[in-house]
C-alpha positions in Angstrom: 0.0 0.0 0.0 1.4 3.4 -0.9 1.1 6.3 1.5 -0.1 9.7 0.3 3.5 11.0 0.4 5.0 10.1 -3.0 4.1 8.0 -6.0 3.9 4.3 -6.6 4.6 1.9 -9.4 4.5 -1.8 -9.7 7.0 -4.1 -11.3 6.1 -7.7 -12.3 8.7 -10.3 -12.8 7.8 -14.0 -13.2 4.4 -13.5 -11.6 5.9 -11.7 -8.6 4.7 -8.2 -8.3 6.8 -5.7 -6.4 5.6 -2.3 -5.3 8.1 0.6 -5.6 7.4 3.9 -3.9 9.0 7.3 -4.3 8.9 9.6 -1.4 9.2 13.4 -1.8 10.7 15.2 1.2 10.4 19.0 1.2 13.1 20.7 3.2 11.7 24.1 2.3 9.7 25.6 -0.6 12.8 25.6 -3.0 14.4 22.3 -2.0 13.2 18.8 -2.0 14.5 15.3 -2.0 13.1 12.3 -3.9 13.9 9.1 -2.2 13.5 5.7 -4.1 12.9 2.9 -3.9 11.3 2.3 -0.5 11.4 -0.6 0.3 15.0 -1.0 -0.9 17.1 -4.1 -1.6 20.6 -3.0 -2.4 20.6 0.8 -3.2 18.7 3.8 -2.2 18.6 6.8 -4.6 18.2 10.4 -3.5 17.4 13.1 -6.1 18.2 16.4 -4.5 17.1 19.8 -5.9 18.9 22.1 -3.5 22.2 23.9 -4.0 23.9 23.4 -0.6 25.0 19.9 0.7 22.5 18.2 3.1 23.9 15.7 5.7 22.0 12.3 5.9 22.2 9.7 8.6 20.9 6.2 8.3 20.1 4.6 11.7 19.1 1.2 12.8 16.1 0.6 15.0 18.1 1.2 18.2 19.5 4.5 17.0 22.9 3.5 15.9 24.3 5.2 12.8 25.0 2.7 10.1 25.6 5.1 7.1 26.3 8.7 6.7 26.6 10.8 3.5 26.2 14.3 2.3 23.7 14.9 -0.5 24.8 17.0 -3.4 22.5 18.5 -6.1 21.3 15.8 -8.5 21.3 12.1 -8.1 23.0 10.5 -5.0 23.3 6.8 -4.2 23.5 5.0 -0.8 24.5 1.3 -0.8 22.4 -0.7 1.7 23.1 -4.3 0.3 25.0 -5.4 3.3 22.5 -4.2 5.9 20.1 -6.7 7.5 16.5 -6.6 6.4 14.3 -4.5 8.5 13.2 -0.9 9.3 15.8 1.9 9.3 15.4 5.7 9.8 17.0 8.4 7.6 17.7 11.7 9.5 17.9 14.8 7.4 17.6 18.4 8.7 16.6 17.2 12.1 13.6 15.1 10.7 13.4 11.3 10.6 11.9 9.2 7.7 11.3 5.5 7.7 13.2 3.3 5.1 12.5 -0.4 4.8 15.4 -2.7 3.8 14.3 -6.0 2.1 
């Protein structure tokens, strides 16, 4: 089920249907981040429209930081392949967003 934040699309491979969601996170009126796919398997992509770098932290359910990066304008990639499946939290601009790792 897709939440109202973002858009959804479906991918069917050998009778298995996967739902892919893109979330749009607004930092302010001029800057936003598109995050996809969520859930993710090996990589998470961020398309950032802003001009100044934005720090991002990925945390596990107990609050430990497992990845950090700084988003630059354009397309950015975070590798999550080696993380265990489950819920993680992205922290950007003092706000948290849920990311599911398959």
